C-alpha positions in Angstrom: 6.2 -161.2 -48.8 3.0 -160.7 -46.6 4.6 -157.6 -45.1 5.4 -156.2 -48.6 1.7 -156.7 -49.6 0.5 -154.9 -46.5 2.9 -152.0 -47.2 1.7 -151.8 -50.8 -1.9 -151.7 -49.7 -1.1 -149.0 -47.2 0.7 -147.0 -49.8 -2.2 -147.3 -52.3 -4.6 -146.2 -49.5 -2.3 -143.2 -48.7 -2.1 -142.2 -52.4 -5.9 -142.5 -52.7 -6.5 -140.5 -49.6 -4.1 -137.8 -50.7 -5.9 -137.6 -54.1 -9.2 -137.1 -52.3 -7.8 -134.4 -50.0 -6.5 -131.1 -51.3 -4.9 -129.0 -48.6 -3.6 -125.4 -49.0 -1.6 -123.8 -46.3 -1.0 -120.4 -47.9 -4.5 -119.1 -47.2 -5.8 -116.1 -45.3 -9.3 -115.7 -44.1 -10.7 -112.2 -44.6 -13.5 -110.9 -42.3 -15.0 -108.0 -40.5 -13.7 -107.4 -37.1 -16.1 -108.2 -34.2 -15.5 -104.9 -32.4 -15.6 -102.4 -35.3 -16.4 -102.1 -39.0 -13.0 -102.9 -40.4 -11.6 -105.8 -42.4 -9.0 -108.1 -40.9 -7.0 -111.1 -42.2 -5.5 -114.2 -40.4 -3.5 -117.1 -41.7 -5.4 -120.4 -42.3 -5.3 -123.8 -43.9 -7.9 -124.8 -46.5 -8.8 -128.5 -47.0 -11.2 -129.9 -49.5 -12.0 -133.5 -48.5 -13.6 -135.2 -51.5 -14.1 -138.5 -49.6 -16.0 -136.9 -46.7 -17.4 -134.1 -48.9 -16.4 -131.5 -46.4 -14.8 -128.1 -46.8 -12.6 -127.2 -43.8 -10.8 -124.0 -42.9 -8.4 -124.3 -40.0 -8.1 -120.9 -38.4 -7.9 -119.5 -34.9 -10.2 -116.7 -35.8 -12.7 -117.9 -38.4 -12.7 -121.7 -38.6 -15.2 -123.4 -40.9 -16.3 -127.0 -41.4 -19.2 -127.4 -43.8 -20.6 -130.0 -46.2 -20.1 -129.6 -49.9 -23.9 -129.7 -50.2 -24.2 -126.6 -48.0 -22.0 -124.5 -50.3 -24.3 -122.4 -52.5 -21.8 -120.3 -54.5 -18.1 -119.9 -54.9 -16.6 -116.8 -56.7 -12.9 -116.8 -57.5 -11.1 -113.7 -58.9 -7.8 -111.9 -58.9 -7.2 -110.2 -55.6 -6.3 -106.5 -56.0 -7.2 -105.5 -52.5 -3.6 -105.5 -51.3 -2.3 -106.2 -47.8 -1.8 -103.9 -44.8 1.7 -102.8 -44.1 3.3 -102.0 -40.8 4.8 -98.6 -40.2 8.4 -99.5 -41.0 7.4 -101.3 -44.2 5.2 -98.5 -45.2 8.0 -95.9 -44.7 10.5 -97.9 -46.7 7.9 -98.7 -49.3 7.2 -95.0 -49.7 10.9 -94.3 -50.2 11.5 -97.3 -52.5 8.4 -96.7 -54.6 6.2 -98.9 -56.7 5.2 -99.5 -60.3 2.0 -99.9 -62.3 1.5 -103.0 -64.5 -1.9 -103.5 -66.0 -4.5 -103.6 -63.3 -2.0 -104.7 -60.6 0.3 -102.7 -58.3 3.5 -103.9 -56.6 5.6 -102.1 -54.0 9.2 -103.2 -53.8 9.1 -103.8 -50.0 5.6 -105.0 -49.1 4.7 -106.6 -52.5 1.0 -106.5 -51.4 -0.3 -107.2 -55.0 1.1 -110.5 -56.1 -1.8 -111.8 -58.2 -3.2 -113.8 -55.3 -6.8 -114.7 -55.7 -9.9 -114.0 -53.6 -12.3 -116.8 -52.9 -15.8 -115.9 -51.8 -18.2 -118.5 -50.4 -21.9 -118.5 -49.6 -23.0 -121.4 -47.5 -26.2 -122.6 -45.8 -26.0 -122.5 -42.0 -27.9 -125.0 -39.7 -30.7 -122.5 -39.2 -31.2 -122.2 -43.0 -29.8 -118.7 -43.4 -27.0 -118.0 -46.0 -23.7 -116.7 -44.7 -20.7 -115.2 -46.6 -17.1 -116.2 -46.1 -14.0 -114.8 -47.7 -10.4 -115.9 -48.1 -7.3 -115.2 -50.2 -5.1 -117.9 -51.7 -1.5 -117.2 -52.6 -0.7 -117.1 -56.4 1.4 -120.3 -56.3 -1.6 -122.3 -55.1 -4.3 -120.7 -57.3 -4.2 -123.3 -60.2 -4.5 -126.3 -57.9 -7.0 -124.6 -55.6 -9.2 -123.6 -58.5 -9.1 -127.1 -59.9 -10.0 -128.6 -56.5 -12.9 -126.1 -56.0 -14.3 -126.9 -59.5 -14.0 -130.7 -58.8 -15.9 -130.2 -55.5 -18.5 -127.7 -56.5 -18.9 -127.9 -60.3 -21.0 -125.1 -61.8 -21.4 -123.5 -58.5 -17.9 -122.0 -59.1 -17.9 -118.7 -60.9 -14.7 -117.0 -62.3 -15.8 -113.5 -63.4 -13.9 -112.0 -66.3 -13.9 -108.2 -67.0 -12.4 -106.7 -70.1 -11.8 -103.1 -68.9 -8.1 -102.0 -69.0 -6.5 -99.3 -67.0 -5.9 -96.0 -68.8 -4.1 -92.9 -67.6 -5.4 -89.4 -68.2 -3.3 -86.3 -68.2 -4.4 -83.6 -65.8 -4.6 -81.1 -68.7 -7.2 -83.4 -70.3 -9.2 -83.4 -67.1 -9.1 -79.7 -66.9 -10.0 -79.3 -70.5 -13.0 -81.6 -70.1 -14.2 -79.9 -67.0 -13.9 -76.5 -68.7 -16.0 -77.7 -71.6 -18.8 -78.6 -69.2 -18.5 -75.9 -66.5 -16.4 -73.1 -68.0 -13.1 -71.8 -66.7 -12.4 -71.8 -63.0 -15.4 -74.1 -62.3 -16.0 -77.8 -61.6 -19.0 -79.9 -62.5 -20.2 -82.0 -59.5 -22.9 -84.7 -59.2 -24.9 -84.1 -56.1 -27.6 -86.7 -55.8 -29.2 -86.8 -59.3 -28.3 -83.3 -60.2 -25.2 -81.9 -61.7 -24.0 -78.6 -60.1 -21.4 -76.2 -61.1 -19.1 -75.0 -58.3 -16.1 -72.7 -58.2 -12.8 -74.5 -58.6 -11.6 -73.1 -55.3 -14.7 -74.4 -53.4 -14.0 -76.8 -50.6 -15.5 -80.3 -50.3 -16.2 -81.8 -46.9 -15.3 -85.5 -46.4 -15.3 -87.8 -43.4 -15.0 -91.5 -42.8 -18.1 -92.4 -40.7 -19.5 -95.4 -38.9 -22.6 -93.4 -37.8 -24.4 -94.5 -41.0 -24.0 -97.4 -43.4 -26.3 -97.0 -46.4 -26.5 -99.9 -48.8 -27.0 -99.5 -52.6 -30.2 -100.4 -54.3 -30.9 -100.8 -58.0 -32.9 -98.1 -59.9 -34.6 -98.9 -63.2 -33.6 -95.5 -64.8 -30.0 -95.3 -63.7 -26.8 -97.4 -63.6 -25.5 -98.1 -60.1 -21.8 -97.7 -59.4 -20.3 -99.0 -56.1 -16.7 -98.4 -55.2 -14.9 -99.8 -52.2 -11.4 -98.6 -51.2 -9.7 -101.2 -49.0 -7.2 -100.0 -46.4 -3.9 -101.3 -47.9 -0.5 -99.7 -47.6 -2.5 -96.5 -46.7 -4.0 -97.4 -43.4 -7.4 -96.1 -42.3 -7.1 -93.5 -39.6 -10.5 -94.2 -38.0 -14.1 -93.1 -38.1 -14.9 -89.4 -38.2 -11.5 -88.7 -39.8 -10.4 -87.9 -43.3 -7.2 -89.3 -44.9 -5.8 -90.5 -48.2 -8.7 -88.8 -50.1 -9.3 -89.8 -53.8 -11.6 -87.9 -56.1 -13.7 -89.9 -58.5 -14.8 -88.5 -61.9 -17.2 -89.8 -64.5 -16.6 -88.1 -67.9 -14.9 -85.1 -66.1 -17.7 -84.7 -63.5 -16.8 -85.1 -59.9 -19.1 -87.9 -58.6 -17.6 -89.1 -55.3 -14.8 -88.7 -52.7 -13.4 -91.8 -51.1 -10.6 -92.9 -48.8 -8.9 -96.0 -47.4 -11.3 -98.4 -45.6 -14.3 -96.7 -47.0 -16.9 -97.1 -49.7 -19.2 -95.0 -51.8 -21.9 -95.4 -54.5 -23.7 -93.2 -57.0 -26.1 -93.3 -59.9 -25.3 -92.4 -63.5 -27.4 -92.0 -66.6 -26.9 -94.9 -69.1 -24.1 -94.3 -71.6 -20.4 -94.5 -72.2 -18.0 -93.2 -69.4 -14.4 -92.8 -68.4 -14.5 -93.5 -64.7 -11.3 -92.4 -63.0 -9.7 -91.9 -59.6 -7.4 -88.9 -59.0 -4.6 -88.5 -56.6 -1.2 -87.5 -57.9 -2.1 -88.9 -61.2 -5.4 -89.9 -62.9 -6.1 -93.6 -63.8 -9.5 -95.0 -64.8 -11.6 -97.4 -66.9 -13.8 -97.0 -70.0 -17.3 -98.4 -69.4 -20.6 -98.7 -71.1 -23.2 -98.4 -68.4 -26.8 -99.6 -68.8 -29.9 -98.5 -66.9 -31.1 -100.9 -64.2 -27.7 -102.6 -63.9 -25.0 -102.5 -61.2 -21.3 -102.2 -61.5 -18.7 -102.9 -58.8 -15.2 -101.7 -58.3 -12.3 -101.6 -55.9 -10.1 -98.5 -55.7 -6.6 -99.3 -54.6 -4.3 -96.8 -53.0 -0.5 -97.2 -53.2 2.6 -95.1 -52.8 5.2 -94.3 -55.4 8.1 -92.3 -54.0 6.4 -89.9 -51.7 3.3 -89.6 -53.8 -0.1 -91.2 -53.3 -1.6 -92.9 -56.4 -4.6 -95.0 -57.1 -6.2 -97.3 -59.7 -9.6 -98.9 -60.2 -10.4 -102.5 -60.9 -13.8 -104.0 -61.8 -14.9 -106.9 -59.6 -17.9 -109.0 -58.8 -20.7 -107.8 -56.6 -19.9 -110.5 -54.1 -16.3 -109.4 -53.6 -17.1 -105.7 -53.4 -20.1 -106.0 -51.1 -18.1 -108.3 -48.8 -15.6 -105.4 -48.5 -18.4 -102.9 -48.0 -19.6 -104.8 -44.9 -16.2 -104.0 -43.3 -15.9 -100.4 -44.6 -16.9 -97.0 -43.4 -19.3 -94.8 -45.3 -17.7 -92.0 -47.3 -19.8 -89.0 -46.2 -18.9 -86.1 -48.5 -20.5 -83.1 -50.0 -20.1 -79.4 -50.7 -18.7 -77.4 -47.8 -21.4 -74.8 -48.2 -24.1 -77.4 -47.7 -22.7 -78.1 -44.3 -23.2 -74.5 -43.2 -26.8 -74.4 -44.0 
């Protein structure tokens, strides 16, 4: 009888301990590589220990062990960043193709967009400074992980919700809109704060560079738009190269050029816009932009058959700027400006 009582007590203790410790093994930490400005991911285990009030991430590359009290902010949102593919998977993925559903893409081989969720942390370090930390959690663990995070951190957990829905635009509509602004055989381009009209056959220069890394700042008279393009199935070729170029328009005006593993930002007058990315097709979001406010997006590249496509998703400032830290600057402009 005494042995049964001891076993019962041990069982209750085990149940209590399990209830106070939530562990998730389908986690990947996402971070900037130490030797170059590029994002990387490694497998990890996340544990939320309610009894010890500790958050622990077991990882060979980016381990973390911090007190609940040191966590300043947690942002949880759908991960549309995608995953990198190796050469073989990329090749088969190109051949097999993908499909667009809402704001999420799936390729039949790599399946990089599975509605996993991105978790961004800000925590206080021993020296008092605030550090960011990013990870992704597989979709099957998201409900339990979100509940555990909310139990641990309460109102410090933010779950941003954006209402914009993806829309496709026909190329004929883009051409018609540009013609209405610039006339036939011309393209309206935003260069700095000024809109210019250039010939349709004019060349744009574009390069992924690590020689500069400007950061966006708010302006009281303009809306700030920041776009990061993670390197997913379309891998980044490297700095001082161009590859996988996507053209960004705002109400038919060319406002930026971007590529995998890069970022860009620009300023627009307040108003209503259709912001789109163009590769083989044109997909975008309708937005109402206000002066003095900032808007953050990821632009995801994917392959369907042998064609490169893209879509935009609105995200939190925290997620996009975390990506910007590991992205190259998209240095683009008019070709003639390079010759001057």
